[in-house]
C-alpha positions as CSV (number, residue, x, y, z in Angstrom):
1,M,29.2,-11.9,90.8
2,K,27.2,-15.6,89.4
3,K,24.1,-12.8,89.3
4,I,25.8,-10.5,87.1
5,F,26.9,-13.2,84.6
6,S,23.3,-14.4,85.0
7,I,21.4,-11.8,84.1
8,L,24.3,-10.7,81.0
9,A,22.8,-14.6,79.7
10,I,19.4,-13.2,80.6
11,A,19.4,-10.1,79.0
12,G,21.9,-11.7,75.7
13,A,18.8,-14.2,75.3
14,M,16.3,-12.1,75.3
15,M,17.7,-9.9,72.5
16,I,19.1,-12.7,70.7
17,G,14.7,-13.8,70.6
18,N,14.2,-10.2,69.8
19,V,16.3,-10.1,66.8
20,A,14.8,-13.6,65.6
21,N,11.1,-12.3,66.1
22,A,12.5,-9.1,63.8
23,N,13.7,-11.1,60.8
24,T,10.3,-13.1,61.3
25,A,8.7,-10.5,61.4
26,V,10.6,-9.0,58.4
27,E,10.2,-11.9,56.6
28,V,6.2,-12.8,57.3
29,A,5.6,-9.0,55.7
30,A,8.4,-9.1,52.6
31,T,5.8,-12.1,51.9
32,T,2.7,-10.5,53.0
33,T,3.6,-7.7,49.8
34,E,4.8,-10.3,48.0
35,A,1.6,-12.3,48.1
36,V,0.0,-9.0,47.7
37,S,1.3,-7.5,44.5
38,S,0.8,-11.0,43.1
39,L,-2.8,-10.5,43.8
40,Q,-3.0,-7.4,42.0
41,D,-1.3,-7.8,39.6
42,D,-3.5,-11.3,39.0
43,T,-6.4,-8.8,39.5
44,A,-5.3,-6.5,36.8
45,G,-4.7,-8.8,33.4
46,P,-2.8,-9.0,31.5
47,V,-1.2,-5.7,30.2
48,V,-2.6,-5.2,26.2
49,K,-0.1,-4.2,24.3
50,E,-1.0,-1.2,21.0
51,S,-1.7,-3.0,18.5
52,F,-0.6,-2.2,14.6
53,H,-3.8,-0.3,13.7
54,Q,-3.9,1.5,17.2
55,G,-0.1,2.6,16.4
56,L,0.3,3.7,12.6
57,K,-2.5,5.5,13.9
58,K,-1.1,7.8,16.7
59,R,1.7,7.9,14.9
60,F,-0.6,9.7,12.1
61,I,-1.2,12.4,14.4
62,E,1.9,13.2,15.8
63,G,2.8,13.7,12.2
64,G,0.4,16.4,12.5
65,P,-2.2,17.3,10.0
66,E,-0.9,19.8,7.8
67,F,1.2,17.3,5.5
68,M,0.1,14.0,6.6
69,G,-3.4,14.8,6.0
70,I,-2.2,15.6,2.5
71,V,-0.3,12.3,2.0
72,L,-2.9,10.5,2.5
73,I,-5.5,12.4,0.1
74,C,-2.8,10.9,-2.2
75,L,-2.9,7.4,-1.4
76,I,-6.2,7.7,-1.5
77,L,-6.3,9.2,-4.8
78,G,-3.9,6.6,-5.9
79,L,-5.9,4.2,-4.8
80,A,-9.1,4.3,-6.1
81,I,-7.3,5.3,-9.9
82,A,-5.1,2.1,-9.2
83,I,-9.0,-0.1,-8.5
84,E,-10.4,1.5,-11.5
85,R,-7.5,0.5,-13.6
86,I,-6.6,-2.3,-12.6
87,I,-10.7,-3.3,-12.8
88,Y,-11.3,-2.3,-16.8
89,L,-8.1,-4.1,-17.6
90,N,-8.9,-7.4,-16.8
91,L,-13.1,-6.6,-18.1
92,S,-10.2,-5.7,-21.6
93,T,-8.7,-8.7,-21.0
94,S,-9.9,-12.2,-23.5
95,N,-9.1,-14.8,-25.7
96,S,-7.5,-13.0,-28.9
97,K,-6.6,-17.0,-30.1
98,K,-10.9,-18.1,-29.6
99,L,-12.1,-14.9,-30.7
100,Q,-9.4,-15.4,-34.2
101,K,-10.8,-18.7,-34.8
102,S,-14.3,-17.3,-33.9
103,V,-14.2,-14.7,-36.6
104,E,-12.2,-17.1,-38.9
105,D,-15.2,-19.3,-38.6
106,A,-17.4,-17.1,-38.9
107,L,-15.4,-15.3,-42.3
108,A,-16.0,-18.3,-44.6
109,S,-18.9,-19.3,-42.9
110,G,-20.9,-16.3,-43.1
111,G,-19.0,-13.1,-44.5
112,V,-17.8,-10.0,-42.9
113,E,-21.1,-9.6,-41.3
114,A,-21.2,-12.3,-39.7
115,A,-17.5,-12.0,-38.6
116,K,-18.8,-8.4,-37.3
117,E,-21.3,-9.3,-35.5
118,V,-19.2,-11.8,-33.6
119,C,-16.6,-9.0,-32.4
120,R,-19.8,-6.8,-31.6
121,N,-20.7,-10.0,-29.1
122,T,-17.3,-9.6,-27.8
123,K,-16.1,-7.1,-25.2
124,G,-12.0,-6.8,-25.0
125,P,-9.7,-4.1,-27.3
126,V,-8.9,-6.4,-29.6
127,A,-12.6,-7.1,-30.0
128,S,-13.1,-3.6,-31.6
129,I,-9.6,-4.0,-33.5
130,Y,-11.6,-6.4,-35.3
131,Y,-14.5,-4.4,-35.9
132,Q,-13.0,-2.2,-37.8
133,G,-11.3,-3.9,-39.9
134,L,-13.7,-6.1,-41.3
135,D,-16.0,-2.9,-41.4
136,R,-13.2,-1.5,-44.1
137,A,-12.6,-5.2,-45.7
138,D,-14.2,-4.4,-48.3
139,E,-12.4,-1.4,-49.3
140,S,-9.3,-2.7,-49.3
141,I,-6.5,-4.2,-47.2
142,D,-4.7,-0.9,-46.6
143,A,-7.1,0.7,-45.7
144,A,-8.0,-2.0,-43.5
145,E,-4.9,-1.8,-42.1
146,K,-5.0,2.4,-41.3
147,A,-8.1,1.2,-39.4
148,V,-6.8,-1.3,-37.3
149,V,-3.5,1.0,-36.4
150,A,-5.5,3.9,-35.7
151,Y,-8.1,2.3,-33.8
152,G,-5.4,0.4,-32.4
153,G,-3.9,4.0,-30.7
154,V,-7.7,4.8,-29.8
155,Q,-7.6,2.0,-27.8
156,M,-3.7,2.5,-26.3
157,G,-4.9,5.7,-25.2
158,Q,-7.7,4.3,-23.3
159,L,-5.9,1.6,-21.5
160,E,-3.8,4.2,-20.7
161,K,-6.3,6.6,-18.8
162,N,-5.7,8.4,-15.0
163,V,-2.3,6.3,-15.1
164,S,-0.7,9.5,-15.4
165,W,-1.9,10.7,-12.2
166,L,-0.9,7.7,-10.7
167,S,3.0,8.0,-11.2
168,L,1.8,12.0,-10.0
169,F,1.1,10.5,-6.5
170,I,4.7,8.1,-5.8
171,A,6.1,11.6,-6.5
172,L,4.6,13.7,-4.9
173,A,3.9,11.9,-1.5
174,P,7.7,11.6,-1.0
175,M,8.1,14.9,-2.1
176,L,5.6,16.4,0.2
177,G,7.5,14.0,3.5
178,F,10.7,14.8,2.5
179,M,8.9,18.9,2.7
180,G,7.2,18.3,6.4
181,T,10.6,17.3,7.4
182,V,12.5,20.4,6.4
183,I,10.3,23.0,7.3
184,G,9.7,20.5,10.7
185,M,13.1,20.6,11.1
186,I,13.5,24.5,10.5
187,Q,11.2,24.7,13.1
188,A,13.5,22.3,16.1
189,F,16.2,24.6,15.4
190,D,14.1,28.2,15.4
191,K,13.2,26.9,19.4
192,I,16.9,26.0,19.4
193,E,17.6,29.7,19.2
194,Q,14.8,31.0,20.6
195,A,15.8,29.0,23.9
196,G,19.8,29.6,23.6
197,D,20.4,26.4,24.7
198,M,20.9,23.2,23.2
199,D,18.5,20.5,25.1
200,P,17.0,17.6,23.6
201,A,14.0,17.3,24.9
202,L,13.2,21.3,23.2
203,V,14.0,19.6,19.3
204,A,13.2,15.6,19.8
205,G,9.4,16.4,19.2
206,G,10.0,18.1,16.6
207,I,12.2,16.4,15.1
208,K,10.2,12.9,15.7
209,V,7.2,14.7,13.6
210,A,9.7,15.8,10.6
211,L,10.6,12.3,10.5
212,L,6.6,11.0,10.2
213,T,6.3,13.0,7.5
214,T,9.1,11.6,5.7
215,V,8.0,7.8,6.6
216,F,4.6,7.8,5.6
217,G,5.1,9.7,2.2
218,L,7.8,6.5,1.6
219,V,4.8,4.5,2.6
220,V,2.2,6.2,0.1
221,A,4.7,5.7,-2.3
222,I,6.0,1.7,-2.1
223,I,2.2,1.4,-1.8
224,L,1.2,3.3,-5.4
225,Q,4.9,1.6,-7.1
226,I,3.5,-1.9,-6.4
227,F,0.2,-1.0,-8.0
228,Y,1.8,1.2,-10.6
229,N,4.3,-1.3,-12.1
230,Y,1.4,-4.2,-12.0
231,I,-0.8,-1.9,-14.5
232,V,1.5,-0.9,-16.6
233,A,2.9,-4.7,-16.7
234,K,-0.8,-5.5,-17.9
235,I,-1.3,-2.7,-20.3
236,D,2.1,-4.4,-22.2
237,S,0.2,-7.7,-22.2
238,I,-2.9,-6.7,-23.4
239,V,-0.9,-4.3,-26.2
240,N,1.3,-7.1,-26.8
241,D,-2.3,-8.9,-27.3
242,M,-3.3,-6.3,-29.7
243,E,-0.1,-5.9,-32.0
244,D,-0.5,-9.8,-32.1
245,A,-4.7,-9.5,-33.2
246,S,-4.2,-6.8,-35.7
247,I,-1.3,-9.2,-38.2
248,S,-3.6,-12.4,-37.2
249,L,-6.4,-10.3,-38.8
250,I,-4.6,-8.7,-42.2
251,D,-4.0,-12.1,-42.6
252,I,-7.2,-13.6,-42.6
253,L,-8.6,-10.9,-44.8
254,V,-5.9,-11.8,-47.2
255,A,-6.4,-14.9,-47.1
256,N,-10.0,-14.4,-47.7
257,K,-9.5,-12.0,-50.6
258,K,-7.9,-14.7,-52.8
259,K,-10.4,-16.9,-52.0
């Protein structure tokens, strides 16, 4: 009997030892696996995130070339017109008060020809209006005033040149985006009709492409609208200077006639 208990005790001890060894082996294996994974992660380096430019390019390609290309053309042409207008308007901006003082001094010292020479050497629509008014000053004040008003309209047309095209692209870009969305939705419903089943995976791509065209169309319209508002504000500022300068020129000519 004692031998049986001894054998059972020895067997139990061996089983406990084997379980302990097995647990130790599992722990060692787990530790080794974690170390290897950590080493692999360190070797692979940090995960590279997609940049904004890459993401934008990816979305643009996903939107399809048909409508996205037309929206891109609207953006390029609109920006070209906006940049050209901004450069032209900045070059057309001048110090009308300084010009007015120079014209007055030239009239007092050298007469009309000296004042016209000052205007010829000054850039901008205000100087051009002054020159036209001074050129008719020898005829009469009414003739000078009519010349100023007529040439002021010509200069305003030059300032507003191509601005209507910019407003067209602002309206056209979101319209093209919405059209792409509608066509994309129609294609998605065509796929549903052909499959005979409302499978989300079947139409998700078409709806995604459709919405991307709307997003890009709105983005283009927003960008061009900012430039458009700046250009309109700049034109209004120059036109106000032109009107003030026209009134000041007539007053100068009237005062010069009385002398």
